[in-house]
C-alpha positions in Angstrom: 159.9 100.7 99.1 158.8 104.1 97.2 159.8 106.0 100.0 163.6 105.0 99.9 166.2 106.7 98.1 168.5 104.9 95.3 171.4 104.3 97.9 169.2 102.2 100.2 167.2 100.5 97.6 170.5 99.3 96.4 171.3 98.6 100.0 168.2 96.6 100.6 168.9 94.7 97.2 172.0 93.6 98.8 170.8 92.0 101.4 168.3 90.2 99.7 165.3 92.4 101.8 163.7 92.5 98.4 164.2 91.3 94.9 164.3 93.6 91.7 161.5 92.2 90.4 159.3 92.8 93.8 161.2 96.6 93.6 159.7 96.7 89.4 155.9 95.1 90.0 156.1 97.9 93.5 156.9 100.9 90.9 154.6 99.5 88.0 152.0 99.6 90.6 152.3 103.0 91.5 152.2 104.2 87.7 148.9 102.2 87.2 147.5 104.1 89.9 148.5 107.5 89.8 150.1 108.2 86.0 146.6 109.0 84.8 146.6 111.5 86.8 149.3 113.6 86.6 150.3 112.1 82.9 154.4 111.9 83.8 154.7 109.1 81.2 154.3 108.5 77.8 155.2 104.9 77.9 155.2 102.5 80.4 157.8 99.3 79.3 156.0 97.1 81.7 157.2 93.4 80.1 160.8 94.2 79.4 160.9 95.9 83.0 159.6 92.7 84.3 162.6 90.8 82.3 165.2 92.9 83.2 164.2 93.0 86.7 164.4 89.2 86.4 168.2 89.2 85.0 169.4 91.7 87.4 168.2 89.0 90.5 170.1 86.4 88.7 172.7 89.1 88.7 172.8 90.0 91.9 172.6 86.1 93.1 175.9 85.5 91.4 177.6 88.2 93.3 177.6 90.8 90.1 176.5 94.0 92.1 176.9 97.2 90.9 175.1 100.5 92.3 172.0 100.8 90.0 171.7 96.4 89.5 168.3 95.8 89.6 167.1 99.9 90.6 164.2 100.7 88.4 164.4 104.1 86.9 162.8 106.6 83.7 164.1 107.8 81.1 163.5 111.1 79.6 161.2 110.5 75.9 164.5 112.3 74.0 166.4 109.2 74.7 166.6 106.7 71.8 165.6 103.5 73.0 166.0 100.6 70.7 162.4 98.7 70.2 161.1 101.0 72.5 158.9 103.9 71.1 160.9 107.5 71.6 158.5 110.7 70.5 159.7 113.8 72.2 156.9 114.8 72.9 155.4 115.5 69.7 153.2 114.0 67.0 155.5 113.9 63.7 157.4 111.0 66.4 154.5 109.2 67.7 155.6 105.9 65.5 159.2 106.4 65.9 161.1 103.3 67.3 164.8 103.5 66.7 167.2 101.2 65.9 169.6 102.0 68.2 169.9 103.1 71.8 171.2 106.3 73.2 174.9 106.0 74.7 173.2 106.9 78.2 170.7 104.3 78.0 173.4 102.0 77.4 174.8 102.8 80.3 172.3 102.5 82.7 172.2 99.0 80.8 175.4 98.1 81.7 175.1 98.7 85.3 171.6 96.7 85.4 169.2 99.1 86.1 165.4 98.1 85.2 163.4 101.0 82.8 160.4 101.1 83.8 159.2 103.2 81.0 159.6 107.0 79.0 158.7 110.3 80.6 156.6 113.0 78.9 158.2 116.3 78.0 157.3 119.4 76.1 157.5 119.0 72.7 161.1 118.7 71.4 162.2 120.0 74.9 161.1 123.3 74.2 158.8 124.6 76.8 159.2 125.2 80.7 155.8 123.9 81.7 155.5 120.6 80.3 152.2 121.6 78.8 153.5 121.5 75.1 153.4 117.8 74.3 151.3 116.0 72.2 150.7 113.7 75.0 149.1 115.9 77.1 150.3 118.3 80.0 152.4 116.9 83.1 151.0 118.0 86.6 152.6 118.6 89.0 151.9 115.4 92.2 151.8 117.9 94.6 149.1 120.3 93.4 147.5 119.2 90.0 146.4 122.6 89.0 150.1 123.3 89.1 152.5 122.8 86.5 155.7 120.6 87.1 158.0 123.1 84.9 159.9 121.7 81.8 161.2 120.4 79.6 161.9 117.7 81.7 158.3 117.7 83.6 157.6 114.0 83.5 160.8 112.9 85.2 160.6 115.5 87.8 156.7 114.8 88.4 157.3 110.9 88.4 160.6 111.3 90.7 158.5 113.7 93.3 155.0 111.4 92.7 157.4 108.2 93.6 156.8 106.6 90.4 160.4 105.5 90.3 163.3 106.4 92.7 165.5 108.0 90.0 165.0 109.6 85.9 166.6 110.8 83.3 166.5 114.3 82.1 168.2 117.0 79.6 169.0 120.4 80.1 169.4 123.5 77.3 168.3 126.3 79.3 167.0 125.2 82.5 164.9 121.9 81.6 166.1 119.7 84.3 166.7 122.4 86.9 163.5 124.4 86.6 161.3 121.3 86.8 163.0 119.9 89.9 162.6 123.3 92.1 158.9 123.3 90.8 158.5 119.6 91.9 161.0 119.6 95.4 163.6 116.8 94.0 166.8 117.0 93.3 168.2 117.8 89.7 171.4 118.7 88.1 172.9 119.8 84.9 176.2 118.6 84.5 179.2 120.3 82.7 179.1 119.6 78.7 180.2 117.2 77.3 180.8 114.8 80.8 177.4 113.1 79.2 177.5 111.7 75.7 174.8 113.6 73.5 174.7 110.1 71.1 171.6 109.0 70.9 169.6 112.3 72.8 167.5 114.1 70.3 169.0 117.5 69.6 167.4 120.8 70.7 170.3 122.8 70.6 173.4 120.8 70.4 176.3 123.3 71.5 174.1 123.5 75.1 171.8 120.3 75.5 173.0 118.1 78.3 172.1 115.0 79.8 171.6 114.8 83.4 170.0 112.9 86.3 166.6 113.5 88.7 166.2 111.7 92.0 165.2 113.2 95.1 168.4 113.6 96.9 171.8 114.6 96.0 173.8 111.3 96.8 171.3 110.0 94.6 172.2 112.5 91.3 175.7 111.5 91.9 174.8 108.1 91.7 172.8 108.2 88.4 175.4 110.5 87.1 178.3 108.3 87.6 176.7 106.2 85.5 175.5 108.6 83.0 179.2 110.3 82.4 181.3 108.7 79.9 183.6 109.2 77.1 182.0 108.5 73.7 183.9 108.8 70.4 180.5 109.0 68.8 180.1 112.2 70.3 182.8 114.8 68.9 182.2 117.1 71.9 182.4 114.3 74.9 185.2 114.7 76.9 
């Protein structure tokens, strides 16, 4: 299942070839096996992920299917998640559990996506190699002696290692595009204002933009269709 695209996984869920819980357990198993070596995740949200998977299975059973319902994904640890640790790769936020959820994450929740956890990153997104995280460097899964790029290196490495079919990232000056290139996956920095920055911890507000990382351009489009929305809480949102 881990070699299937998001589009293919969606079709499999529609046809009931497998359940969201089976899919989620499969990726959690890969995370447990492979993440200790590449260090792509800071937080693994196993309990909540399985609950979300069960909810998605009920929605699918009831015919309430979306393009991302039941699909496991990862969020860069720069997006605030209510009740779940959000560190931005920094010791300063090592105990920060937000009382609110970023708009991007809310959009995925509304689509029924399953959050497997939060990905490692350069501290406060200030880096291009993913070596500056308080939680240790991320390794490139194709060659662990090489860097994955940054600052969204954890997201790119996780997708490349098939720890999740897709992930969110942020890009100020290349922080999605560069790690996607170094890890051999697809990434996109959307037009400024397309994706809400509310709940996304800022680096440079006039340049920051959230975007998708996945294996294919089609999968990036599916993720971006979920991420993109007008948000009155972000004054630059279109």
